[in-house]
C-alpha positions, -999 to +999 in steps of 0.1 A: -365-567+541-355-564+505-326-585+493-295-565+482-284-572+446-254-595+444-222-584+428-195-602+408-172-598+438-195-620+459-193-648+433-155-648+428-139-680+440-110-680+465-087-693+437-097-665+413-092-639+441-058-653+449-047-653+413-058-616+409-041-607+442-008-623+431-009-603+398-017-572+418+013-578+442+036-584+412+025-551+396+027-532+428+062-546+436+074-536+401+063-500+409+072-496+446+102-519+450+092-527+485+074-561+492+057-549+524+045-517+508+033-536+478+013-560+500-002-531+519-013-512+488-028-544+473-047-551+505-059-515+506-071-517+470-089-551+475-105-537+507-116-507+488-130-529+460-151-550+484-163-519+502-174-503+470-186-535+452-220-519+446-203-493+424-191-519+399-214-517+370-199-544+348-189-520+320-154-535+322-139-568+334-139-572+372-101-576+371-097-543+351-119-525+377-098-538+406-066-530+389-079-494+382-083-491+420-048-504+425-034-480+399-049-450+417-036-462+451-001-466+437-002-431+420-014-416+453+014-434+472+041-423+447+029-387+449+031-390+487+066-404+487+082-379+462+119-374+467+146-351+454+160-363+421+196-374+419+211-360+388+231-385+367+233-373+331+239-398+304+242-395+266+210-386+249+196-413+227+176-403+196+145-423+195+139-441+162+103-445+152+089-480+153+056-496+146+041-499+181+046-463+194+035-429+182+058-399+175+056-389+212+067-423+223+034-435+237+018-469+230+000-465+196-032-485+195-039-471+160-011-492+147-034-522+146-057-526+116-093-517+126-106-549+111-083-570+133-100-556+164-136-555+151-142-590+138-162-617+155-130-631+172-119-597+184-123-605+221-102-637+218-077-618+196-073-591+221-070-615+250-043-635+232-024-603+223-023-590+259-011-624+271+018-622+247+023-585+256+025-593+293+050-621+286+072-597+266+069-571+294+080-597+320+112-603+300+122-567+302+148-557+328+130-546+360+138-509+357+127-508+320+094-525+328+088-503+358+095-470+339+075-482+309+044-491+331+047-458+349+046-439+316+020-460+297-002-476+324+000-451+353+003-422+328+028-404+350+046-373+337+083-375+329+092-353+358+073-376+383+089-407+369+124-391+371+118-381+408+104-415+418+131-435+401+159-410+408+170-407+372+176-378+348+154-369+319+179-382+294+182-415+313+144-417+312+144-414+274+171-440+271+152-465+293+119-459+275+137-462+241+153-496+251+120-509+265+102-500+233+128-516+211+127-548+232+089-549+232+088-542+195+112-571+188+093-594+212+059-586+198+071-588+162+085-623+168+059-638+191+027-621+180+029-607+144+055-632+133+034-661+148+002-649+131+015-651+095 
């Protein structure tokens, strides 16, 4: 009988798996606001990852691949749980442009100088940046972090976010505006300011 090829999932230590699971639960909890549901969706995502371990080709990091499965599970669950929106209009806030977001308000990866990302240390540079970014994100108020991640990571449409969070379109814009301002300030201070 031929031996089946081993996968990275088979070689992950219990400590590494628990660390990834805790990060997944934290992310799921931010989006779903229900600890039991967050645990369920994480378990479902991990089970799916182990069942389909043969499909992991190593083109991305293992953690990225597992989080992509979780992302899809959360999106499916949010679509399934759609509710009627509660209208609560607030004053519109005009979004001022800033360095980290494009004119549509999406995360602008073109902001970074190409040579910063393509040098020999680019992998370490990116890893350091995303650690700082995650720390900045954790310091946002919970609703701002949730809405920002729905828009930027889950890539949900405004209407879907408004329905899921029971907010108006103008409230969504205000929340995203405030989240971007705080992330901009945090990254300017802790990343770009620290690199000078």
